[in-house]
N, C-alpha and C positions, 0 to 999 in steps of 0.2 A: 690444581685447584691451584692457587700464589698463594704465600702468606706472608704475612707481616713482613714489611723491606726485601720482598722479592720481586720481580720482577716477571711476567709472563714473558717468553718469548714471542709470542706476535706482537707484543708493545717495545722491543725494541725498534730503534731505528737503526735506519741502512746513512753511509755516510752523506748520500743525499739527500736523505729525508732533513740532516738536521742541519746542513745548508739551506734547504728550503723553510723548513720552520726559524733558521736566523734571517731571512728574507723576508717572511710574513711579519717577525718584530721589526724590524726594519723599516718594512714600506708603511707599516701602523706607527709607527715616530712620528714619519713620515709625514704622514698623510694628519694627521692631529699637530703639527712643529707650523705647516702648510696653513694650519685653518687656527691656529694661536695668531700666527705674523698677519695672516690678511685681516682678522678680526681690529687686533692692535692696531691695524694702519689704517682701517677703512674708518674707524668709531672713536681712538682715542689720539692720534697723531693729530696737533693741531694746523698742522700744514698737510699740502694736499701729496700722497702716495701712494704711485701705484703699486698693485701686487696684480701676479697672472691671472692669481684667479677672482680675484671680485671685478676685474677688465673681461675679464672671459667669459664672467655668466650677466653682465652688461653689455659686453657685445650681441653676443647669443641672442638675447632679451630683445637690443636695439633692431635685430632682423627680423623676429616676431614683430616687433611694433607695428616697422615700416609695412612688411608685408600687408598687419590691419589700416593702415592709416592709407595705406598709398590709392585708395579707393575715393578719400575723401575728398569731394572738389573744392571743396571752401576749406578757408582758412581755421576759421571756427570749427568744424568737423573734427579736422586732425587735428587741432590745439586739443579737443572735448577725450581724444585718443591717449594725444601725447601728454596730457596731462595724468594720467595713471601709470607713467612709464617708470618714474624714482619710486613711488610706491610698492608696487608690486616688485620693481627690482630688485629692493633691501629684505622686501620677504624673502623674494628666490633662492637671495644671499643667505641670508638665516637658512634654510630650507639643504641650502648644497652645505653648505658647513653640519648642519645635525649629519646630514647623509656622511659627511665624513669623516666626520667625528667616532660617529656609530661603529662604519666598516674599519678606523683605525684601532680601535678598543677590540671591538670584534678579533680582530689578527692577532695580536696582540692574545687575548682570552683564545682565542682557540691554544696558539703554541705552551702558554701556560700553564691552559686545565689537567687534571688529574686523568691521567687513561686508566676504567676503571674495568 
């Protein structure tokens, strides 16, 4: 049993383990940074600015809405379906951001947590 200030042999990392943990921290910080950048450019910036994250969410959602609206034979039906595109897109964007932030912090905390 390891005492205070001692590290068990099984808790010691190999050089590749250290590189992997540094990689996890870097990826986690990049995920959080991408969300921060996307949120600022989407909701705060007064002019139109595209971010790859926002664009990817809306393009993917547009494909889904096009599949749903395609069978509509009249303009009114298609318009009724497409009227929900922007509100659902913003909600989906917030959900994607939340998943990315949780994933980023999970990666960081995984590395910085105390091994017992």
